[in-house]
DOLOMAR-54744 format. One record per residue (C-alpha): residue number from 0; x, y negated, z negated. Coordinates in Angstrom, 2 decimals, decimal comma. Example, Ala and Ser with C-alpha at 12.3 -4.5 7.8 and 13.67 -1.06 7.14 Angstrom:
BEGIN
+-----+---------+---------+---------+
|   i |      px |      py |      pz |
+-----+---------+---------+---------+
|   0 |   12,30 |    4,50 |   -7,80 |
|   1 |   13,67 |    1,06 |   -7,14 |
+-----+---------+---------+---------+
//
This chain:
BEGIN
+-----+---------+---------+---------+
|   i |      px |      py |      pz |
+-----+---------+---------+---------+
|   0 |   46,66 | -217,15 | -146,65 |
|   1 |   47,43 | -214,87 | -143,73 |
|   2 |   47,05 | -211,14 | -143,64 |
|   3 |   49,09 | -209,05 | -141,21 |
|   4 |   47,13 | -206,39 | -139,41 |
|   5 |   49,99 | -205,16 | -137,26 |
|   6 |   50,37 | -201,89 | -139,13 |
|   7 |   46,67 | -201,07 | -139,09 |
|   8 |   45,39 | -198,74 | -136,37 |
|   9 |   42,86 | -200,29 | -134,02 |
|  10 |   39,30 | -199,22 | -134,68 |
|  11 |   37,59 | -197,03 | -132,15 |
|  12 |   40,86 | -195,82 | -130,65 |
|  13 |   41,40 | -192,09 | -130,73 |
|  14 |   44,98 | -191,05 | -131,27 |
|  15 |   46,32 | -189,07 | -128,36 |
|  16 |   47,96 | -185,80 | -129,25 |
|  17 |   51,70 | -185,90 | -129,16 |
|  18 |   53,88 | -183,71 | -126,96 |
|  19 |   54,37 | -181,06 | -129,65 |
|  20 |   50,66 | -180,05 | -129,97 |
|  21 |   50,27 | -180,02 | -126,18 |
|  22 |   53,34 | -177,83 | -125,71 |
|  23 |   52,18 | -175,55 | -128,50 |
|  24 |   48,77 | -175,15 | -126,88 |
|  25 |   50,34 | -174,32 | -123,52 |
|  26 |   52,64 | -171,75 | -125,12 |
|  27 |   49,64 | -170,20 | -126,84 |
|  28 |   47,69 | -169,94 | -123,58 |
|  29 |   50,73 | -168,50 | -121,81 |
|  30 |   51,15 | -165,96 | -124,59 |
|  31 |   47,51 | -164,86 | -124,31 |
|  32 |   47,79 | -164,51 | -120,53 |
|  33 |   51,01 | -162,50 | -120,86 |
|  34 |   49,39 | -160,24 | -123,44 |
|  35 |   46,45 | -159,56 | -121,12 |
|  36 |   48,80 | -158,58 | -118,29 |
|  37 |   50,78 | -156,35 | -120,66 |
|  38 |   47,59 | -154,61 | -121,81 |
|  39 |   46,54 | -153,95 | -118,21 |
|  40 |   49,96 | -152,54 | -117,35 |
|  41 |   49,92 | -150,36 | -120,45 |
|  42 |   46,46 | -149,05 | -119,54 |
|  43 |   47,69 | -148,31 | -116,02 |
|  44 |   50,74 | -146,45 | -117,36 |
|  45 |   48,64 | -144,49 | -119,87 |
|  46 |   46,09 | -143,49 | -117,23 |
|  47 |   48,81 | -142,01 | -115,02 |
|  48 |   50,82 | -140,34 | -117,79 |
|  49 |   47,74 | -138,79 | -119,40 |
|  50 |   46,62 | -137,29 | -116,09 |
|  51 |   43,39 | -139,30 | -115,91 |
|  52 |   44,44 | -140,23 | -112,36 |
|  53 |   46,72 | -138,08 | -110,15 |
|  54 |   50,28 | -139,38 | -110,05 |
|  55 |   50,55 | -138,33 | -106,41 |
|  56 |   48,06 | -141,07 | -105,52 |
|  57 |   48,53 | -143,66 | -108,29 |
|  58 |   52,15 | -144,43 | -109,13 |
|  59 |   53,28 | -145,44 | -112,62 |
|  60 |   53,98 | -149,17 | -112,96 |
|  61 |   57,51 | -148,40 | -114,14 |
|  62 |   58,18 | -146,49 | -110,91 |
|  63 |   56,67 | -149,34 | -108,89 |
|  64 |   58,92 | -151,86 | -110,66 |
|  65 |   61,97 | -149,68 | -110,01 |
|  66 |   61,11 | -149,32 | -106,33 |
|  67 |   60,42 | -153,06 | -106,02 |
|  68 |   63,83 | -153,82 | -107,53 |
|  69 |   65,49 | -151,61 | -104,93 |
|  70 |   63,45 | -153,20 | -102,12 |
|  71 |   64,63 | -156,69 | -103,04 |
|  72 |   68,04 | -155,85 | -101,58 |
|  73 |   66,66 | -154,75 |  -98,19 |
|  74 |   66,24 | -156,91 |  -95,12 |
|  75 |   63,01 | -155,11 |  -94,22 |
|  76 |   61,32 | -156,35 |  -97,39 |
|  77 |   62,25 | -160,00 |  -96,92 |
|  78 |   61,35 | -159,82 |  -93,23 |
|  79 |   57,84 | -158,59 |  -94,10 |
|  80 |   57,38 | -161,26 |  -96,77 |
|  81 |   58,67 | -163,95 |  -94,40 |
|  82 |   56,29 | -162,88 |  -91,62 |
|  83 |   53,30 | -163,02 |  -93,97 |
|  84 |   54,31 | -166,36 |  -95,50 |
|  85 |   54,96 | -167,92 |  -92,08 |
|  86 |   51,58 | -166,82 |  -90,71 |
|  87 |   49,83 | -168,03 |  -93,86 |
|  88 |   51,43 | -171,50 |  -93,76 |
|  89 |   50,77 | -172,04 |  -90,05 |
|  90 |   47,17 | -170,82 |  -90,32 |
|  91 |   46,45 | -173,06 |  -93,29 |
|  92 |   47,97 | -176,09 |  -91,56 |
|  93 |   45,87 | -175,47 |  -88,46 |
|  94 |   42,76 | -175,28 |  -90,64 |
|  95 |   43,67 | -178,56 |  -92,34 |
|  96 |   44,26 | -180,37 |  -89,06 |
|  97 |   40,95 | -179,16 |  -87,64 |
|  98 |   38,64 | -179,15 |  -90,66 |
|  99 |   39,45 | -182,39 |  -92,52 |
| 100 |   39,05 | -184,89 |  -89,65 |
| 101 |   36,01 | -183,00 |  -88,34 |
| 102 |   34,48 | -182,91 |  -91,81 |
| 103 |   34,99 | -186,64 |  -92,25 |
| 104 |   33,37 | -187,30 |  -88,88 |
| 105 |   30,38 | -185,01 |  -89,43 |
| 106 |   29,93 | -186,21 |  -93,00 |
| 107 |   29,97 | -189,88 |  -92,05 |
| 108 |   27,54 | -189,53 |  -89,14 |
| 109 |   24,02 | -188,42 |  -90,00 |
| 110 |   23,24 | -187,81 |  -86,32 |
| 111 |   26,25 | -185,55 |  -85,77 |
| 112 |   25,58 | -183,71 |  -89,02 |
| 113 |   22,01 | -182,91 |  -87,94 |
| 114 |   23,15 | -181,87 |  -84,47 |
| 115 |   25,83 | -179,40 |  -85,61 |
| 116 |   24,44 | -178,23 |  -88,95 |
| 117 |   22,74 | -175,11 |  -87,55 |
| 118 |   25,81 | -174,21 |  -85,47 |
| 119 |   28,10 | -174,53 |  -88,48 |
| 120 |   25,77 | -172,47 |  -90,67 |
| 121 |   25,68 | -169,77 |  -88,00 |
| 122 |   29,43 | -169,61 |  -87,33 |
| 123 |   30,52 | -169,64 |  -90,97 |
| 124 |   28,44 | -166,51 |  -91,70 |
| 125 |   30,45 | -164,46 |  -89,18 |
| 126 |   33,01 | -162,29 |  -91,04 |
| 127 |   36,48 | -163,11 |  -89,65 |
| 128 |   37,41 | -159,42 |  -89,63 |
| 129 |   34,92 | -158,69 |  -86,82 |
| 130 |   37,05 | -160,88 |  -84,54 |
| 131 |   40,05 | -158,59 |  -85,00 |
| 132 |   39,26 | -156,30 |  -82,02 |
| 133 |   38,82 | -159,31 |  -79,74 |
| 134 |   42,02 | -160,91 |  -81,01 |
| 135 |   43,92 | -157,65 |  -80,50 |
| 136 |   42,67 | -157,46 |  -76,91 |
| 137 |   43,76 | -161,05 |  -76,29 |
| 138 |   47,13 | -161,14 |  -78,07 |
| 139 |   47,96 | -157,60 |  -79,18 |
| 140 |   49,57 | -156,81 |  -82,55 |
| 141 |   51,28 | -160,20 |  -82,80 |
| 142 |   51,21 | -163,21 |  -85,07 |
| 143 |   48,69 | -165,02 |  -82,85 |
| 144 |   46,06 | -162,42 |  -83,77 |
| 145 |   46,45 | -163,09 |  -87,49 |
| 146 |   46,49 | -166,85 |  -86,86 |
| 147 |   43,16 | -166,64 |  -85,04 |
| 148 |   41,54 | -164,82 |  -87,96 |
| 149 |   43,10 | -167,11 |  -90,56 |
| 150 |   42,12 | -170,32 |  -88,77 |
| 151 |   38,57 | -169,13 |  -88,18 |
| 152 |   38,06 | -167,90 |  -91,74 |
| 153 |   39,66 | -170,71 |  -93,71 |
| 154 |   38,37 | -173,66 |  -91,69 |
| 155 |   34,82 | -173,39 |  -93,07 |
| 156 |   35,43 | -174,03 |  -96,79 |
| 157 |   37,61 | -177,00 |  -95,87 |
| 158 |   35,03 | -178,35 |  -93,44 |
| 159 |   32,10 | -177,97 |  -95,83 |
| 160 |   33,95 | -179,41 |  -98,82 |
| 161 |   35,05 | -182,42 |  -96,79 |
| 162 |   31,50 | -183,01 |  -95,60 |
| 163 |   30,17 | -182,73 |  -99,16 |
| 164 |   32,81 | -185,17 | -100,35 |
| 165 |   31,74 | -187,75 |  -97,77 |
| 166 |   28,11 | -187,28 |  -98,76 |
| 167 |   29,01 | -187,93 | -102,42 |
| 168 |   30,31 | -191,44 | -101,79 |
| 169 |   28,82 | -193,81 | -104,36 |
| 170 |   26,02 | -195,89 | -102,76 |
| 171 |   27,22 | -198,92 | -104,73 |
| 172 |   30,66 | -198,57 | -103,12 |
| 173 |   29,03 | -198,43 |  -99,72 |
| 174 |   27,04 | -201,57 | -100,47 |
| 175 |   30,12 | -203,41 | -101,74 |
| 176 |   32,09 | -202,41 |  -98,64 |
| 177 |   29,20 | -203,57 |  -96,46 |
| 178 |   28,97 | -206,85 |  -98,36 |
| 179 |   32,69 | -207,52 |  -97,90 |
| 180 |   32,36 | -206,50 |  -94,24 |
| 181 |   35,19 | -204,02 |  -94,42 |
| 182 |   36,41 | -202,69 |  -91,13 |
| 183 |   35,74 | -199,02 |  -90,44 |
| 184 |   39,39 | -198,07 |  -90,89 |
| 185 |   39,61 | -199,93 |  -94,21 |
| 186 |   36,36 | -198,32 |  -95,35 |
| 187 |   37,70 | -194,86 |  -94,56 |
| 188 |   41,01 | -195,54 |  -96,30 |
| 189 |   39,65 | -197,38 |  -99,35 |
| 190 |   36,28 | -195,73 |  -99,99 |
| 191 |   35,72 | -192,57 |  -97,97 |
| 192 |   39,03 | -190,78 |  -98,51 |
| 193 |   39,28 | -191,42 | -102,29 |
| 194 |   35,73 | -190,15 | -102,73 |
| 195 |   36,25 | -187,02 | -100,62 |
| 196 |   39,77 | -186,23 | -101,89 |
| 197 |   38,73 | -184,03 | -104,88 |
| 198 |   36,36 | -182,05 | -102,65 |
| 199 |   39,06 | -181,62 | -100,02 |
| 200 |   41,46 | -180,42 | -102,72 |
| 201 |   38,94 | -177,79 | -103,80 |
| 202 |   38,54 | -176,73 | -100,19 |
| 203 |   42,31 | -176,44 |  -99,77 |
| 204 |   42,53 | -174,23 | -102,86 |
| 205 |   39,78 | -171,93 | -101,58 |
| 206 |   41,14 | -171,88 |  -98,03 |
| 207 |   44,69 | -171,11 |  -99,19 |
| 208 |   43,59 | -168,00 | -101,07 |
| 209 |   41,28 | -166,92 |  -98,24 |
| 210 |   44,07 | -167,44 |  -95,70 |
| 211 |   46,43 | -165,15 |  -97,57 |
| 212 |   43,74 | -162,47 |  -97,84 |
| 213 |   43,04 | -162,71 |  -94,11 |
| 214 |   46,73 | -162,57 |  -93,21 |
| 215 |   47,35 | -159,40 |  -95,24 |
| 216 |   44,07 | -157,86 |  -94,05 |
| 217 |   44,80 | -158,51 |  -90,38 |
| 218 |   48,30 | -157,09 |  -90,79 |
| 219 |   46,91 | -154,03 |  -92,54 |
| 220 |   44,20 | -153,31 |  -89,96 |
| 221 |   45,90 | -154,58 |  -86,83 |
| 222 |   49,48 | -153,41 |  -87,38 |
| 223 |   50,81 | -156,96 |  -87,20 |
| 224 |   54,29 | -157,28 |  -88,77 |
| 225 |   54,14 | -158,33 |  -92,40 |
| 226 |   53,24 | -157,09 |  -95,86 |
| 227 |   49,95 | -155,57 |  -94,69 |
| 228 |   51,65 | -153,54 |  -91,97 |
| 229 |   54,17 | -152,20 |  -94,49 |
| 230 |   51,32 | -151,14 |  -96,78 |
| 231 |   49,66 | -149,30 |  -93,89 |
| 232 |   52,89 | -147,52 |  -92,96 |
| 233 |   53,85 | -146,55 |  -96,52 |
| 234 |   50,45 | -145,08 |  -97,34 |
| 235 |   50,95 | -142,36 |  -94,71 |
| 236 |   53,83 | -140,75 |  -96,63 |
| 237 |   53,66 | -139,42 | -100,18 |
| 238 |   57,30 | -140,38 | -100,76 |
| 239 |   56,53 | -144,00 |  -99,88 |
| 240 |   53,52 | -144,44 | -102,17 |
| 241 |   55,61 | -146,41 | -104,73 |
| 242 |   56,68 | -148,75 | -101,92 |
| 243 |   53,04 | -149,23 | -100,95 |
| 244 |   52,15 | -150,27 | -104,50 |
| 245 |   55,24 | -152,51 | -104,61 |
| 246 |   54,00 | -154,40 | -101,54 |
| 247 |   50,54 | -154,66 | -103,12 |
| 248 |   52,13 | -156,20 | -106,21 |
| 249 |   54,08 | -158,64 | -104,02 |
| 250 |   50,91 | -159,67 | -102,18 |
| 251 |   49,18 | -160,23 | -105,53 |
| 252 |   52,11 | -162,26 | -106,83 |
| 253 |   52,04 | -164,41 | -103,69 |
| 254 |   48,35 | -165,12 | -104,22 |
| 255 |   48,90 | -166,13 | -107,84 |
| 256 |   51,90 | -168,29 | -106,94 |
| 257 |   49,99 | -170,02 | -104,14 |
| 258 |   47,05 | -170,79 | -106,41 |
| 259 |   49,27 | -172,16 | -109,20 |
| 260 |   51,28 | -174,25 | -106,76 |
| 261 |   48,19 | -175,82 | -105,20 |
| 262 |   46,61 | -176,51 | -108,60 |
| 263 |   49,80 | -178,24 | -109,78 |
| 264 |   50,05 | -180,21 | -106,55 |
| 265 |   46,39 | -181,21 | -106,84 |
| 266 |   46,91 | -182,52 | -110,38 |
| 267 |   49,92 | -184,53 | -109,28 |
| 268 |   48,38 | -186,01 | -106,12 |
| 269 |   44,97 | -186,69 | -107,74 |
| 270 |   46,29 | -187,82 | -111,11 |
| 271 |   44,34 | -191,07 | -110,64 |
| 272 |   41,01 | -189,24 | -110,51 |
| 273 |   38,80 | -189,31 | -113,60 |
| 274 |   38,54 | -185,52 | -113,82 |
| 275 |   42,31 | -185,06 | -114,02 |
| 276 |   42,69 | -188,02 | -116,38 |
| 277 |   40,23 | -186,44 | -118,79 |
| 278 |   42,14 | -183,16 | -118,66 |
| 279 |   45,42 | -184,94 | -119,41 |
| 280 |   43,90 | -186,83 | -122,34 |
| 281 |   42,15 | -183,75 | -123,78 |
+-----+---------+---------+---------+
//
């Protein structure tokens, strides 16, 4: 006598949620986030309309949205956004090219790490903004000035995170690689990089946000063409205050978009990692 167990669920296996519950949860989270933004905008509008803050200095969000809509049709607006985005991308790429290989080298060599640890700790405590006068003397109010500040400021989180990732390599993996007599290149590709990848991704996320802040800040203080320079110019005229707030909103939106893009890219590239697998299965 045979009994068919094909229709019985396997013991110990947790049923994964289907697509409908996952989509519903995401819609719920998106709805909560949208409601929070709406509440903040309503509070901003109420504070201006009620006279709690002077309208001559703080523009209503409706007026800012109207001015931003008009600015979308101007070449000046897109030129400023393009200048900021171009400087941000180049600065972040320079930081990646410098910090990741150097972090792998310093993290893998105990001798080099001890030799340069004090120097790194000293340099990373220097605020990048204090280099602005020197950069202006060297390059003037040009893109190179902003690139110098961005590269100097964003290289440290990438460098430190890469070094920490190398230090977190599983000792068992090191022993196995040593037992199999893996070549140095194979060890870096098969053991070192997979172990450091999540730390590097965290460093990229931090450096990307910091780079955008430094780009806008250098443009604002140094008069370098871009969103920051437009904010500095518009704040000098009462009639252009709505434009100033519109550029502030654009800079904020760029920061949010950059962070979301990098988080999504990180989940896709590191989908094999246990942390992202647990998030997908949750």
